[in-house]
N, C-alpha and C positions, 0 to 999 in steps of 0.2 A: 715300362712299368705301367701303373694305372693310367689308362688313356681315356679320359672322359669324352674326347672327340670320337673315339671308336664306338663306345657304347656307354650309356648311363644306366647303371643297375637300378632296377625297380625294387622298392621296399627293401633296400639293402640292410638296414638295421634289423628289420623283422626277420630277414633270412638268417642273419648272423645269430640273433637271439634264439631262433628256432634250432640252430645246430647245437646249442648249449656246449660250447667248445671246451674240451679238456686240453690244457696246455701241452700235455704229453701224448695226445691222441693222434690218430691217423685219419686224415680227411680227404674227401674227393670233391673237386669242383668239376662237374661234368660238362660245363659250358663256359670255358675260360674267357673267350672273347677278348676284351680289352684289359682283363686282369683286375677289374674293380672289386669283385667279391674276394678273389684270391689274396689281394693285398691286405684286406681287412682280416681275413682268416689268419694270415701269417703274423699279423700284429698280436694275435692272441695265443700263438703257439710258442713254446719254449723248446722242449726236446721232441715235440711232435713233428709230423711231416704232412705235406699237402701234395697230392697228385692231381694234376689238372688235365682234362681232356678237351680237345677241340679238333674237329675234322677239317676246319677251314685253315689252309696254310697261311692266310693273312694274319691269323692270331699269333703266329710265331714272332712277329715284329714286336709284340708286347710282352715277351717272356721276362719274368722276374728272375734276377740273379740272386739266388739264395740257396744255401746248402740244404735247407729244409723244404725245398720245392723241386718237383719233377714235372716237366711238361710232356704230354704224350699226344702226338698228332694222330688221332684216331676217332672214329665214331663211337659214341658211348654204348652202342649196342654190343661192343666187343670188350667192355671194361674188365670182365673177369679174366679173359684170355691175356690181356696186356698186364694186368696187375700180377698175374701168376709169374710173369717174366721178372718182376721186381720182388718176388717172394712175399707178396701181400695177400693174405687169405681173409683177414677180417679188418673192418674199419670202424671208426667211432661215429662218423657222420658223412652224409652224402648230400650235396647240393646240386640242383639242376634248374637253371633258368632257361626254360624252353623257348622255342621260336627262333626268330632271326635277330641279329644284332643291328644296332643303328648304323654301323659301318656297312653292313651288307645291303641295307635298305638304301643308304645314301650313295652307294657306288653304282652309277648308271650301267657300267659294263656287266654287272652281275645279273641284271634283269629282274630284280625282286620288286621294284617299286613301280606303281602305276604313274608316278609323277614324272618319270624320266623316259626319254627315248633310248633304246638300246637293244641288244640282242635278247632273244627269248631264251635265256640260259637257266637261271634259278637253281643251279647246283650249289649246295653248301660246300661240297668238296669238289675241287676241280678234277679229281681223279675219276669221278663218276662219268659214265658214258651217256646216260639218259639226260636230255635237256628238255625244257618246256617246248621248244620248237619241234623236237622229235615227237613228243607226245601229241601235239596238235596236228602234225603232218602224217602220223602213222596209226594212231589209235582208231579203232572202229567207232562208228556212231554210238553203238551200245556201250562201249568202254568209256567213251567221253561222257555220255550221259550219266553213267554210274559214278564216275569220278567227280563230276560237277555237283551232283546231287548229294553224294555221301560226304565228300571232303569240303565242299564249299556251301552246302545247303542252298544251292541256287534253285530258285523256284521254277524257272523256265528252262531247266537243264536239257530237256528233250529238244526243245526248239533251238537252243544255242548249239547243241551238239550237231544237229542237222545243218545249221548254218555254217559251222566250221568245216564240215565235210564238203559242203557245196562250194565254199570259198577255195579250198585247196585243190579242187578239181581243175582249176585254171592256173593257180600259182601257189608256191609253197609259202608257209609262214616263216619269215626270217627274223624280222625285227618287231618291236612292240608297236610300231606306228600303224601298220595295217590291222594288227590284232585289236588295238584299242578303238579303231574306227568301227570294226565289226561289233565290238561290245557296246559301243555307243548306240547302235541301232536297236539293240535288244534290251538295254537297261530300262527299268521303270522310269517314268518321267520324273526328273528332279532327283534321282537316286543313283546317278552314275558312279559316284565315289564308292558307295557301299557295295554296289553290284560288282564293279571291277575288282574291289578288294576281295570279295568272296570267290570270284573266278581265279584270281591270282593265288589265293590261299590254296584252292583245290589243286592247282598246277604244282605249286611248291611242295605240298604234301606228297603228291604222286612222284615227282622227280626225285625227292630225297627219301622216300619210304619212311616218312617221319613217324607215323603211328606204329608201324611194325617195329621200328628201332626203339621207340618209347616203351612198347610192351616188353621187349627183350630186356631193356635196361631196368625196368621196374621189378621184374621177376628176379633178375640177378642181384638187385639191391637187397632184397630180403635175405638172401644167402650170405651176402657180404657183411651185413651189419652185425656188430657184436650185440649182446644183450644190453639194452639201455641205449643203444645207438640211435641216432636221429636221421630221418629221411625228410629233406626239405625240397619241395618242388613247386616252381612257379609256372603256371600255364597261361595261355593267352586266348584260347578258344575252347568251346564246350567239348569238342572231341578229345582234346588232351585232358582237360579237367576231369572228364568222366572216368577215364582210365586211371588217373592218379587217385581220385576219390575211391574207386572200387578197390584198388590194391591196398589202400590205407584202412578202409572200413570193413572190407570183406576178406582181405588176404588173397584175392584173385582178381583177374581182369574182367571176367564175365561170370554171370550166374548169381545166385543168392548166397547170403551169408550162412555158413554152416554153424550148427550149435551142437553141444555135447548132450549127453543123456539128461543133464539137469537144466538144459536150456541156456547154458552159458555160451557166449560167442567163441568160436574157434577161429582165431586169426593170429598171425605172427606180429602184426603191427597194431598199435593203439593210437588213434588220432589224438594229438595234443590239444587241438581246438575243434569243436564240433562243426563249425562252419569254416568255409574258406575265408582267409584274411584278404581284405581289399585295401587299396591305397587310399590315403586321405585326399580331400579336395585340393589341398595345396600342391601335393605331388602330382596329381592328375593335371593341374593347371600348368605346371612347369615341365612335365614329361608326358606327352599324350599317350605314349606306349603303356603307361601305368593304368590307363582307363579300363582296359580289358583284362588286367592281370588278376589272377586268383592264386593265392599262396596257401599251400596245405603242408602241414607238418605232422609227422607221426614218429612214435618211439617204438623200438622193437622190444617186445616183452620177454 
């Protein structure tokens, strides 16, 4: 059941409040993890039902035993396809806590953390074929530069991409040890932690196609929500937050807000709060992951 050691939910109360739960409604938790959000949603349901998604097989160890609960091991980019199997066409609320879980970060074998030595894996789902090592060993210099610049906002992306290609000319990248030594050479003085985090973020996004999956999920969410239904999304970096903000304020991922003949906004969702909600100082102090969290909530009109 709820496993705080697996993952500590950020702004849990704000997320649940944002869902405005109907006790008889149907809800989706698209990032199940340790079940922290799911357990609280179920406390508020009577005849309702909760469907939870998680592509990481490790999450299965935390499955809640409840007739009102269904766990689906799948990437949330396929949510409509899987919900169709259960006869679900519309839902009352959707919650997504993006990024990686504390469990994934703290497990050295997964390769997500710069703090541990381990394989350069970074797959959220072990069924995926592409690993961080494969990216580093096979991508062209131009592809590496684009990935580092776009997904990690690495300022010296071109220089680092060239260094990666030069390194692998003699030996393959296998573990984080040699890769972190390389990063240390190119990190700005005194800023290795931030620099390595940016590079690791870029690799993780590429390996898991995170932004593409997020885009597909957000578009499907609009169709799935009933009128009055809520979309609650927590993001942890600007690339995610921009997509979430666009879908909630403009009704689309890219481009400008459309307006009707009278100048009224034409969009399927209405933001519940004008600005993103951030964690308070006490939560940030107790849970460092909350520092970069941005929570956005929208209601379908």
